[in-house]
C-alpha positions as CSV (number, residue, x, y, z in Angstrom):
1,M,-10.6,43.5,3.6
2,E,-8.4,41.6,1.1
3,E,-10.5,39.3,-0.9
4,A,-8.9,35.7,-1.3
5,N,-8.0,35.1,-5.0
6,P,-9.8,31.6,-6.0
7,L,-7.2,30.9,-8.3
8,V,-4.5,30.7,-5.6
9,D,-4.3,27.8,-3.1
10,N,-3.5,29.7,0.2
11,S,-2.6,25.9,1.8
12,L,0.6,26.3,-0.2
13,Q,1.6,29.5,1.1
14,S,1.0,28.6,4.6
15,T,3.7,27.5,6.4
16,N,2.0,26.4,9.3
17,I,0.5,23.7,7.7
18,G,0.7,21.3,10.5
19,E,1.9,17.8,11.4
20,I,0.4,14.6,12.3
21,S,1.9,11.7,14.0
22,W,0.3,7.8,14.5
23,T,1.7,4.4,14.6
24,A,-0.8,1.6,12.5
25,S,0.0,-1.6,11.2
26,E,2.4,-1.9,8.1
27,Y,-0.1,-4.2,6.4
28,I,-3.4,-5.6,7.0
29,S,-2.7,-9.4,8.3
30,H,-5.7,-12.3,7.9
31,E,-5.4,-15.2,9.7
32,K,-4.7,-18.1,7.5
33,N,-5.6,-21.6,8.7
34,M,-4.2,-24.7,7.4
35,L,-6.7,-25.0,5.1
36,W,-5.6,-21.7,3.6
37,H,-2.2,-23.3,2.9
38,I,-3.6,-26.8,1.8
39,Y,-5.7,-24.8,-0.8
40,L,-2.6,-22.9,-1.8
41,F,-0.3,-26.0,-2.7
42,A,-3.5,-27.9,-4.2
43,I,-3.5,-25.2,-6.7
44,A,0.2,-25.1,-7.1
45,A,0.0,-28.6,-7.7
46,V,-2.5,-28.4,-10.4
47,L,-0.6,-25.6,-11.8
48,V,3.1,-27.9,-11.8
49,V,0.8,-30.5,-13.3
50,L,-0.5,-28.3,-16.0
51,V,2.3,-26.6,-16.9
52,Y,4.7,-29.5,-17.1
53,L,2.0,-31.4,-19.1
54,I,1.6,-28.6,-21.7
55,S,5.6,-27.2,-21.6
56,Q,7.9,-30.1,-20.0
57,D,9.3,-27.1,-18.6
58,K,11.3,-28.4,-15.2
59,L,12.2,-24.8,-14.8
60,A,9.0,-23.6,-14.3
61,V,7.7,-26.1,-12.4
62,I,10.8,-25.1,-10.0
63,V,9.6,-21.7,-10.1
64,I,5.8,-22.5,-9.2
65,I,6.8,-24.6,-6.1
66,L,9.2,-22.2,-5.0
67,S,6.8,-19.5,-5.5
68,A,4.1,-21.5,-3.3
69,V,6.5,-22.1,-0.8
70,A,7.6,-18.2,-0.4
71,M,3.8,-17.2,-0.4
72,S,3.0,-19.9,2.0
73,V,5.9,-18.6,4.7
74,Y,5.3,-14.8,3.9
75,A,1.5,-15.5,4.5
76,T,2.4,-16.3,8.4
77,K,4.6,-13.3,8.7
78,K,3.0,-10.9,11.4
79,P,2.7,-7.3,10.4
80,T,4.8,-4.8,12.4
81,E,3.9,-1.8,14.0
82,K,5.4,1.6,12.2
83,T,5.5,5.0,13.2
84,Y,4.2,7.5,10.8
85,S,4.5,11.4,10.6
86,L,3.2,14.0,8.2
87,G,4.7,17.4,7.9
88,P,6.9,20.1,6.1
89,D,9.6,18.2,5.6
90,G,7.6,15.1,4.4
91,L,6.7,11.6,5.4
92,S,8.7,9.5,8.0
93,I,8.0,6.0,8.3
94,D,9.9,5.1,11.5
95,N,13.4,6.2,11.0
96,N,13.3,6.9,7.1
97,T,12.1,10.3,5.7
98,F,10.8,10.9,2.0
99,E,10.4,14.5,0.8
100,Y,7.1,15.0,-1.1
101,S,9.4,15.2,-4.3
102,M,9.7,11.9,-4.7
103,F,5.9,11.3,-5.4
104,R,3.5,12.1,-8.3
105,S,0.2,12.1,-6.3
106,F,-1.3,10.6,-3.5
107,S,-5.2,8.7,-3.2
108,I,-6.9,7.7,-0.5
109,V,-8.2,4.0,-1.5
110,E,-11.3,2.3,0.6
111,E,-10.3,-1.2,1.2
112,G,-13.3,-2.3,3.0
113,A,-13.5,-1.1,7.1
114,I,-9.9,0.6,6.9
115,D,-8.8,3.4,4.6
116,S,-5.4,3.7,3.1
117,I,-3.2,6.3,1.8
118,W,-1.3,5.3,-1.2
119,L,1.7,7.4,-2.4
120,K,2.5,7.1,-6.0
121,P,6.3,7.9,-6.6
122,L,7.7,9.6,-9.3
123,K,10.2,6.7,-10.4
124,R,8.5,3.9,-12.1
125,T,10.6,0.9,-10.8
126,T,9.9,2.6,-7.1
127,P,7.1,0.7,-5.4
128,T,3.7,2.6,-4.2
129,I,4.0,3.7,-0.5
130,V,0.5,2.1,1.0
131,I,0.2,3.6,4.7
132,Y,-3.0,2.9,7.2
133,F,-4.7,5.1,9.2
134,A,-7.3,5.3,11.9
135,I,-10.4,7.2,10.2
136,E,-10.5,10.3,12.7
137,D,-7.5,10.8,11.5
138,E,-8.2,11.1,7.3
139,E,-9.2,14.5,7.3
140,K,-5.9,16.4,8.5
141,I,-3.8,13.6,6.6
142,E,-5.5,15.0,3.5
143,K,-5.4,18.5,4.2
144,I,-1.3,17.9,4.7
145,L,-1.0,15.9,1.5
146,S,-3.1,18.0,-0.3
147,S,-0.9,21.2,0.1
148,Y,2.4,19.1,-1.2
149,L,0.9,16.8,-3.6
150,P,-2.2,16.5,-5.5
151,F,-4.7,13.7,-4.9
152,E,-5.6,11.2,-7.8
153,D,-9.0,9.2,-7.2
154,R,-7.6,5.5,-7.2
155,K,-9.3,2.3,-6.8
156,L,-7.6,-1.3,-6.0
157,D,-7.0,-2.7,-9.5
158,L,-7.7,-6.4,-10.2
159,I,-4.3,-7.7,-8.5
160,D,-4.9,-5.9,-4.9
161,R,-8.5,-7.4,-5.1
162,V,-7.7,-10.8,-6.0
163,T,-5.1,-10.5,-3.3
164,K,-7.8,-8.9,-0.9
165,R,-10.0,-11.8,-2.2
166,I,-7.7,-14.5,-1.2
167,R,-6.9,-12.6,1.8
168,F,-3.4,-12.6,1.5
């Protein structure tokens, strides 16, 4: 019997790595009541006053107001259900396919009760793709992804923790 070489990852040589498909929400939606929107506009109003008193810059004031309105509108948007699949051809999200060669690495990030996959793109200008999945699929998803991409340990950064904290 031939002994396995510990320096060779046999999963990369396998052509039968498998496929998995699932449906999940495109992002975690938090219910925002009227009080959440009142706080948002109250904070924006304080920022508007401070910025105007310090810099007298009307353009900055307009940007803050428009940003608050955009955040409020986006906060009420409900996520859609997407169909995801991983296989030898790459990642498919609904009708869009992304080859593994487009990504530098993947991470599995704990976001409280739900974990997510973060695919880090090679291009700096391309956003990270975040995908949610059922916990029972984690092992198979990780096995498939690790056959094509290196795993990178990653935690939520400051911006991600702040948006999670304000339930955005």
